[in-house]
C-alpha positions, 0 to 999 in steps of 0.5 A: 468544479462539478459537484461530486453528486453528479456521478450518482447516476453511475452507482447502479453499475458499481454494485459489487467490487467483483463486477466493476463495469468496463469500457474501452479507453476511447469511449471515455475520451482516452487514447489507448496508445498513450496508456500502452506507452506508459505501461511499456515505460514502467516495465522498461524502467524496472520500477517496482509498480505492482498494479495500475487501474483507472476508472472514468465515469464509473467504468474501468478503462485500464487494469494492469498487473505487473509480474509477479503481482496478481489481481487476487492478491491483497496488497498492503495499504500502509497510510491509505488505511488512514483514509479508510479509518477516516471514513469509518469516523464519518460513518460513526458520526452518521450513526450518532455514536459520536456527538461531533468532530469537536468532541474531546477525546478525554472520555475515551482515554480517561485512565491514560490521561489522569496525569495530563488532563490538558491532552484531553482537550484534543478533539476527534476533528484534530485527530482526523486533520493531524492538528492534535498538537502532539509531538511526533518525530517522523524520521525514517521508520527504521531509525530508533529515534523516530516516533514510528519506530518507538511506537512499534516497540511499545507494548501499549500504542495508545499509551505511547501516543498520549505520553508524547509532549505537546508541540502546540495547542490542539487545532493550531498547526498541522503535523503528520502524526501516525499516533493521531490515527492510533487514537482515532481507531481506539475511539471508534472501537469504543464507540461501536464496542467491537474491533475496527475491522468488524465495523469496517466489514459491517458498515462499509466493506459489505455494502461496497461488495468488498469481501476480502481484506485483512487488518493488522493489530497492535500488541493489545489486539487493536486494529491499527488505525494508521496502517495495516489494512490490505485490499485488492487493487479492484477494491481500492478502486471501489473505495475511490469510486465511493469517495468520488460519489461523496459516500453514496453507494447503491443509492444509500448514503453511507457517509455524512453529506459533504464528508468528501465533497467539502474537502476542496471548499473547507479552508482547513485544507489550505491551512494543513499542508493540503491534508484533510480528513485522511486525504492529501488535497491538491487545491490547485488541481482539484484532486484528492488522494489516499496515499501510502508508503511504497507507492500506494495511491487512490487518486480521485479527481471529480471534475473528470470523474476519475479514479486512479489506483496504483500499488507498488513496492517503491521505497520512495514515492517521489520516484513514481509520482511522475508516472502517476501524474502522467497517467492522470493527464492522459486519463483526463481525456475529453469527448469520446474518441473514434474507436481504435481497434488496433491500439486497443489490441496492442494495449491488451497485448501489453497488459498480458505481457507485463503480467508474465515473467520476462524471458530470461536465459536459464543460468543454472548451469553456470554455477554448477561448481558451487552446488552441494556445498555449505557455507557458514557465517560467523556474523549470521547476516539477517540471522542466517548461520549457513547457506547451500545451493543445489539444482532442483530435481523437479525443475530444470530452470530452478535451484534450491536455496537451503537456509539455516537460521540456527533455530529453523531450516528452510528450503526455498525454490529459486527460479533461474529463468526470470520466474519467481518461484513461491513457497509459504513460510511458517507464518503463512505468507508467500515468499517469492524468489528468483535468481541468476548467475551473473558469471560462474562465481557470482549468484544474485537472488531477489526475494519478496513477499507477495502480500507485503512491500519489502524486497531483499537482494542478495549477492554471493561471490564464491571463491576457493576461500569461501563466499562473500555475501552482500545483501540490501533491502528496499527500505534502508537501501544499506548494503551489508556484507558477511564472509562465510566458509 
């Protein structure tokens, strides 16, 4: 395997995130026609993939955004956040603000561990590698019995994690546990005397040219070490290239030597279900990746100098792993290929096409019999007490969806010709809405937040007696119904 440091010569070309160098796929040994075919397959499948970006030899060879996602929108990272938090732990070690990975956590949580001192023997390295021994029940996050659900309901997240039982001695067994990175974030905040986000911006993002990010906080105001970070797709690629270079950027070492390069040689990876320092490590194929829920990936393969980024709103990652693997195989390429202007032009055309709203016949007039009426729901599905619809007077291919939630009323523009129309909600997030009349009595509406991964689907079946509303999301998949008059 080539050493990661072989790509250091490329660093001068990657000074800032906004100025990533690009090259044709063929110049990097990749067939444009094969990339084009994958993009078309993604579009045809309807998979909720938001973006794909591939870098080879430090150059962007593919960058594609699927409508309605855009290049400048921050994307939630979910558990990709853990890989960034891990990097911040490495930076903290390099700054001598931690004594080492074998350092026990006891001094950082003395007050919370008074009655359970045995948990203080857990080390920083145990947290990084998911070997803390703390019990965690990773059922679906919306299951009230799951540790993730209960964590989010608690008022003090660090306290909740430390109150969990011990399943094993620290350092013995792997167990994927979000609580480990909640504790790690708390340690890093104490080490630097400031928020995790402030440390990330000063010690990592600013040096990589990452200027725009957000990071959610827990109820006590701590940045969440296991999730909550949001970045653009290009900045995710920058992180991938940074990791490919073993934590060196612009000839400056930011991570300790071998922090990334040793992921493959360290035997702990084989003992921990392939998880090491915040990354999933594939020892057989020699790549590692930061991975998050809803299809967020930063895959790094040193041998072929590859960084592959994928973002999405896919509830089950396994459904798009095959697409990621297909892109990986294509991008491994080989020696430079002969220039293929026709294939490159077709690829550019497809990239432009998938980034635009699909052409769909405007169905607004089909539902004209039901406009201007209001239906009230006794059961208040999703907190909605009443709805009504009317034509948008300013857009011939849109309607206005009036939603009465009791304590607040909203009007949402709904594109009826394939477009998502946007409006900011009271929290400043952008809700995107589009719909279509399936027939004269049935309206389907899809909504999603530009800055989040959740999607909702509504169906309204109208008749003389009232309306039956059914709705589902991409998290639970459950379909619920309510009747309105």
